[in-house]
Steps between C-alpha positions, in 0.01 A plus 500: 500500500540844355248777546310578186229760467151369446462700181803330350395155625133517392553718195461875481166675506520554125514122434192415711156479332261786586255449782129506410306797647263428790135451406253782568329472837155640571500731801300395806170682530390620841145368454636154420696506825185608689296222341763242594505630858124475539496150356774394741326665796158349430410262780468136406175356638581239759364151446220425746610278785342155494255428780668341796464125514273389785690322771325204655563474870411158630435491875426165653276509803679428828490140610364485856663157558848623407736530796588852603854608436636768728725736307777721629267793556255313722789360705652848531174656610462229764855560622436879523185446702253546216199282440 
């Protein structure tokens, strides 16, 4: 492939259609920036937390006829000379 300049390949600048000028842009006002900053910094009120759900704790009374089960702690206390 031979090297060809882009102007020759795409046409010279005189052959291209003119580019439309950029539209007018309104300058940014300092007070508009300050208003936007205060709106962004305004605290958003937090939604109130719902009341906690009551938790029902069901305790059955101890059965006096139930056989006693000695757990590891009672056996360890007895081995160490405790009650």
